[in-house]
FIKOLFI-168833 format. One record per atom (N, C-alpha, C): x, y, z; residue number from 1; residue in three letters; atom name. Coordinates in steps of 0.2 Angstrom, whole numbers, plus 2048, in hexadecimal, padded with zeros to 3 digits. Example, Ala and Ser with C-alpha at 12.3 -4.5 7.8 and 13.67 -1.06 7.14 Angstrom:
2
node u 842 v 7E4 w 827 i 1 aa ALA at N .
node u 83E v 7EA w 827 i 1 aa ALA at CA .
node u 842 v 7F0 w 827 i 1 aa ALA at C .
node u 840 v 7F5 w 823 i 2 aa SER at N .
node u 844 v 7FB w 824 i 2 aa SER at CA .
node u 840 v 800 w 827 i 2 aa SER at C .
This chain:
72
node u 5A3 v 34B w 9E2 i 1 aa MET at N .
node u 5A1 v 347 w 9DC i 1 aa MET at CA .
node u 5A6 v 345 w 9D8 i 1 aa MET at C .
node u 5AB v 349 w 9D7 i 2 aa ASN at N .
node u 5B1 v 348 w 9D3 i 2 aa ASN at CA .
node u 5B5 v 342 w 9D6 i 2 aa ASN at C .
node u 5B6 v 343 w 9DD i 3 aa GLN at N .
node u 5BA v 33E w 9E0 i 3 aa GLN at CA .
node u 5B7 v 337 w 9E0 i 3 aa GLN at C .
node u 5B0 v 337 w 9E0 i 4 aa LEU at N .
node u 5AD v 331 w 9E0 i 4 aa LEU at CA .
node u 5AE v 32D w 9D9 i 4 aa LEU at C .
node u 5AD v 331 w 9D4 i 5 aa LYS at N .
node u 5AE v 32F w 9CD i 5 aa LYS at CA .
node u 5B5 v 32C w 9CC i 5 aa LYS at C .
node u 5BA v 330 w 9CF i 6 aa LEU at N .
node u 5C1 v 32E w 9CE i 6 aa LEU at CA .
node u 5C3 v 327 w 9D2 i 6 aa LEU at C .
node u 5BF v 327 w 9D8 i 7 aa PHE at N .
node u 5C0 v 321 w 9DC i 7 aa PHE at CA .
node u 5BE v 31B w 9D8 i 7 aa PHE at C .
node u 5B8 v 31B w 9D5 i 8 aa PHE at N .
node u 5B5 v 315 w 9D1 i 8 aa PHE at CA .
node u 5B9 v 314 w 9CB i 8 aa PHE at C .
node u 5BC v 319 w 9C8 i 9 aa GLU at N .
node u 5C0 v 318 w 9C1 i 9 aa GLU at CA .
node u 5C6 v 315 w 9C3 i 9 aa GLU at C .
node u 5C9 v 316 w 9C9 i 10 aa GLU at N .
node u 5D0 v 313 w 9CA i 10 aa GLU at CA .
node u 5CF v 30C w 9CC i 10 aa GLU at C .
node u 5C9 v 30A w 9CF i 11 aa ARG at N .
node u 5C8 v 303 w 9D2 i 11 aa ARG at CA .
node u 5C4 v 2FF w 9CD i 11 aa ARG at C .
node u 5C2 v 302 w 9C8 i 12 aa ALA at N .
node u 5BD v 2FE w 9C3 i 12 aa ALA at CA .
node u 5C2 v 2F9 w 9BF i 12 aa ALA at C .
node u 5BF v 2F5 w 9BB i 13 aa PHE at N .
node u 5C3 v 2F0 w 9B7 i 13 aa PHE at CA .
node u 5C5 v 2F3 w 9B0 i 13 aa PHE at C .
node u 5C2 v 2F9 w 9AE i 14 aa GLY at N .
node u 5C3 v 2FC w 9A8 i 14 aa GLY at CA .
node u 5C0 v 2F9 w 9A2 i 14 aa GLY at C .
node u 5BA v 2F5 w 9A3 i 15 aa VAL at N .
node u 5B7 v 2F2 w 99E i 15 aa VAL at CA .
node u 5B4 v 2F7 w 999 i 15 aa VAL at C .
node u 5B0 v 2FC w 99C i 16 aa CYS at N .
node u 5AD v 301 w 998 i 16 aa CYS at CA .
node u 5B2 v 305 w 994 i 16 aa CYS at C .
node u 5B7 v 307 w 997 i 17 aa SER at N .
node u 5BC v 30B w 994 i 17 aa SER at CA .
node u 5BF v 307 w 98E i 17 aa SER at C .
node u 5C1 v 301 w 98F i 18 aa LYS at N .
node u 5C4 v 2FD w 98A i 18 aa LYS at CA .
node u 5BF v 2FC w 984 i 18 aa LYS at C .
node u 5B8 v 2FB w 986 i 19 aa LEU at N .
node u 5B3 v 2FA w 980 i 19 aa LEU at CA .
node u 5B3 v 301 w 97C i 19 aa LEU at C .
node u 5B3 v 306 w 980 i 20 aa GLY at N .
node u 5B2 v 30D w 97D i 20 aa GLY at CA .
node u 5B8 v 30E w 978 i 20 aa GLY at C .
node u 5BE v 30D w 97A i 21 aa GLU at N .
node u 5C4 v 30E w 976 i 21 aa GLU at CA .
node u 5C4 v 309 w 970 i 21 aa GLU at C .
node u 5C2 v 303 w 971 i 22 aa LYS at N .
node u 5C2 v 2FE w 96B i 22 aa LYS at CA .
node u 5BC v 300 w 966 i 22 aa LYS at C .
node u 5B6 v 302 w 968 i 23 aa PHE at N .
node u 5B1 v 303 w 964 i 23 aa PHE at CA .
node u 5B0 v 30B w 962 i 23 aa PHE at C .
node u 5B4 v 30F w 965 i 24 aa ASN at N .
node u 5B4 v 316 w 964 i 24 aa ASN at CA .
node u 5AD v 319 w 966 i 24 aa ASN at C .
node u 5AB v 317 w 96C i 25 aa PHE at N .
node u 5A5 v 319 w 96F i 25 aa PHE at CA .
node u 5A6 v 31D w 975 i 25 aa PHE at C .
node u 5A1 v 321 w 977 i 26 aa PRO at N .
node u 5A2 v 325 w 97E i 26 aa PRO at CA .
node u 5A2 v 320 w 984 i 26 aa PRO at C .
node u 5A7 v 321 w 988 i 27 aa ILE at N .
node u 5A7 v 31C w 98E i 27 aa ILE at CA .
node u 5A1 v 31D w 992 i 27 aa ILE at C .
node u 59F v 323 w 993 i 28 aa ASP at N .
node u 599 v 325 w 998 i 28 aa ASP at CA .
node u 593 v 321 w 995 i 28 aa ASP at C .
node u 592 v 321 w 98F i 29 aa SER at N .
node u 58C v 31E w 98C i 29 aa SER at CA .
node u 58C v 316 w 98D i 29 aa SER at C .
node u 592 v 313 w 98D i 30 aa ILE at N .
node u 593 v 30C w 98E i 30 aa ILE at CA .
node u 591 v 30B w 996 i 30 aa ILE at C .
node u 594 v 30F w 99A i 31 aa ARG at N .
node u 593 v 30E w 9A1 i 31 aa ARG at CA .
node u 58B v 30F w 9A3 i 31 aa ARG at C .
node u 588 v 314 w 9A0 i 32 aa LEU at N .
node u 581 v 314 w 9A1 i 32 aa LEU at CA .
node u 57D v 30E w 99E i 32 aa LEU at C .
node u 57F v 30C w 998 i 33 aa PHE at N .
node u 57C v 306 w 996 i 33 aa PHE at CA .
node u 57C v 300 w 99B i 33 aa PHE at C .
node u 582 v 2FF w 99E i 34 aa PHE at N .
node u 583 v 2F9 w 9A2 i 34 aa PHE at CA .
node u 57E v 2FB w 9A9 i 34 aa PHE at C .
node u 57E v 301 w 9AB i 35 aa ILE at N .
node u 57A v 303 w 9B1 i 35 aa ILE at CA .
node u 573 v 302 w 9AF i 35 aa ILE at C .
node u 570 v 305 w 9AA i 36 aa TYR at N .
node u 569 v 304 w 9A8 i 36 aa TYR at CA .
node u 567 v 2FD w 9A7 i 36 aa TYR at C .
node u 56B v 2FA w 9A3 i 37 aa SER at N .
node u 569 v 2F3 w 9A1 i 37 aa SER at CA .
node u 569 v 2EE w 9A7 i 37 aa SER at C .
node u 56E v 2F0 w 9AC i 38 aa SER at N .
node u 56E v 2EC w 9B2 i 38 aa SER at CA .
node u 567 v 2ED w 9B6 i 38 aa SER at C .
node u 565 v 2F3 w 9B6 i 39 aa PHE at N .
node u 55E v 2F4 w 9BA i 39 aa PHE at CA .
node u 559 v 2F1 w 9B6 i 39 aa PHE at C .
node u 559 v 2F1 w 9B0 i 40 aa ILE at N .
node u 553 v 2EE w 9AC i 40 aa ILE at CA .
node u 553 v 2E7 w 9AC i 40 aa ILE at C .
node u 559 v 2E4 w 9AB i 41 aa THR at N .
node u 559 v 2DC w 9AB i 41 aa THR at CA .
node u 55B v 2D9 w 9B2 i 41 aa THR at C .
node u 55A v 2DD w 9B7 i 42 aa LEU at N .
node u 55C v 2DA w 9BE i 42 aa LEU at CA .
node u 563 v 2D7 w 9BF i 42 aa LEU at C .
node u 568 v 2DB w 9BC i 43 aa GLY at N .
node u 56F v 2D9 w 9BD i 43 aa GLY at CA .
node u 572 v 2D5 w 9B8 i 43 aa GLY at C .
node u 56F v 2D2 w 9B3 i 44 aa SER at N .
node u 573 v 2CE w 9AF i 44 aa SER at CA .
node u 579 v 2D1 w 9AB i 44 aa SER at C .
node u 579 v 2D7 w 9A9 i 45 aa PRO at N .
node u 57F v 2DA w 9A6 i 45 aa PRO at CA .
node u 585 v 2DA w 9AB i 45 aa PRO at C .
node u 584 v 2DA w 9B1 i 46 aa ILE at N .
node u 589 v 2DA w 9B6 i 46 aa ILE at CA .
node u 58D v 2D3 w 9B5 i 46 aa ILE at C .
node u 58A v 2CE w 9B3 i 47 aa ILE at N .
node u 58E v 2C8 w 9B2 i 47 aa ILE at CA .
node u 592 v 2C9 w 9AC i 47 aa ILE at C .
node u 58F v 2CC w 9A7 i 48 aa LEU at N .
node u 593 v 2CD w 9A0 i 48 aa LEU at CA .
node u 599 v 2D2 w 9A2 i 48 aa LEU at C .
node u 598 v 2D7 w 9A6 i 49 aa TYR at N .
node u 59D v 2DC w 9A8 i 49 aa TYR at CA .
node u 5A3 v 2D8 w 9AB i 49 aa TYR at C .
node u 5A1 v 2D4 w 9B0 i 50 aa VAL at N .
node u 5A6 v 2D0 w 9B4 i 50 aa VAL at CA .
node u 5AA v 2CB w 9B0 i 50 aa VAL at C .
node u 5A6 v 2C8 w 9AC i 51 aa SER at N .
node u 5AA v 2C3 w 9A7 i 51 aa SER at CA .
node u 5AF v 2C7 w 9A2 i 51 aa SER at C .
node u 5AD v 2CC w 9A0 i 52 aa MET at N .
node u 5B1 v 2D0 w 99B i 52 aa MET at CA .
node u 5B7 v 2D3 w 99F i 52 aa MET at C .
node u 5B6 v 2D5 w 9A6 i 53 aa ALA at N .
node u 5BC v 2D7 w 9AA i 53 aa ALA at CA .
node u 5C1 v 2D1 w 9AB i 53 aa ALA at C .
node u 5BE v 2CC w 9AC i 54 aa MET at N .
node u 5C2 v 2C6 w 9AD i 54 aa MET at CA .
node u 5C6 v 2C4 w 9A7 i 54 aa MET at C .
node u 5C3 v 2C4 w 9A1 i 55 aa MET at N .
node u 5C7 v 2C3 w 99B i 55 aa MET at CA .
node u 5CC v 2C8 w 99A i 55 aa MET at C .
node u 5CB v 2CE w 99C i 56 aa MET at N .
node u 5D0 v 2D3 w 99B i 56 aa MET at CA .
node u 5D6 v 2D2 w 99F i 56 aa MET at C .
node u 5D5 v 2D0 w 9A6 i 57 aa LYS at N .
node u 5DA v 2CE w 9AA i 57 aa LYS at CA .
node u 5DE v 2C8 w 9A8 i 57 aa LYS at C .
node u 5DB v 2C3 w 9A6 i 58 aa VAL at N .
node u 5DE v 2BD w 9A3 i 58 aa VAL at CA .
node u 5E2 v 2BF w 99D i 58 aa VAL at C .
node u 5E0 v 2C3 w 998 i 59 aa ARG at N .
node u 5E4 v 2C5 w 993 i 59 aa ARG at CA .
node u 5EA v 2C9 w 995 i 59 aa ARG at C .
node u 5E9 v 2CD w 999 i 60 aa LYS at N .
node u 5EF v 2D1 w 99C i 60 aa LYS at CA .
node u 5F4 v 2CD w 99F i 60 aa LYS at C .
node u 5F2 v 2C8 w 9A3 i 61 aa TYR at N .
node u 5F6 v 2C3 w 9A6 i 61 aa TYR at CA .
node u 5FA v 2BF w 9A1 i 61 aa TYR at C .
node u 5F6 v 2BD w 99C i 62 aa LEU at N .
node u 5FA v 2B9 w 997 i 62 aa LEU at CA .
node u 5FF v 2BD w 993 i 62 aa LEU at C .
node u 5FD v 2C3 w 991 i 63 aa ARG at N .
node u 602 v 2C7 w 98E i 63 aa ARG at CA .
node u 608 v 2C8 w 992 i 63 aa ARG at C .
node u 607 v 2C9 w 998 i 64 aa LYS at N .
node u 60D v 2CA w 99D i 64 aa LYS at CA .
node u 611 v 2C4 w 99D i 64 aa LYS at C .
node u 60E v 2BE w 99D i 65 aa MET at N .
node u 612 v 2B8 w 99D i 65 aa MET at CA .
node u 616 v 2B7 w 997 i 65 aa MET at C .
node u 613 v 2B9 w 991 i 66 aa ASN at N .
node u 616 v 2B8 w 98A i 66 aa ASN at CA .
node u 61C v 2BD w 989 i 66 aa ASN at C .
node u 61C v 2C2 w 98D i 67 aa ASN at N .
node u 621 v 2C8 w 98C i 67 aa ASN at CA .
node u 624 v 2C9 w 992 i 67 aa ASN at C .
node u 628 v 2C4 w 995 i 68 aa PRO at N .
node u 62B v 2C6 w 99C i 68 aa PRO at CA .
node u 631 v 2CB w 99B i 68 aa PRO at C .
node u 631 v 2CF w 9A0 i 69 aa VAL at N .
node u 637 v 2D4 w 9A0 i 69 aa VAL at CA .
node u 63D v 2D0 w 9A3 i 69 aa VAL at C .
node u 642 v 2D1 w 99F i 70 aa LEU at N .
node u 648 v 2CD w 9A1 i 70 aa LEU at CA .
node u 64D v 2D3 w 9A4 i 70 aa LEU at C .
node u 650 v 2D1 w 9AA i 71 aa PHE at N .
node u 654 v 2D5 w 9AE i 71 aa PHE at CA .
node u 65B v 2D2 w 9AD i 71 aa PHE at C .
node u 660 v 2D6 w 9AB i 72 aa ASP at N .
node u 667 v 2D4 w 9AB i 72 aa ASP at CA .
node u 66B v 2D5 w 9B1 i 72 aa ASP at C .
């Protein structure tokens, strides 16, 4: 069970953990919210999750481009 959790945490986008850190809210509660709301609303929160993940990746890419590492 622990290996399965570690597998998904390593390969997930980190949206729930980022939201938890930003709003000082337990990460497990945010994950459960996404899971339960996906079942209730037939998957529409998955679209929100993926769009937030893409925004995080774009922001990370833009920060990397604005702060290039210079090698001498």
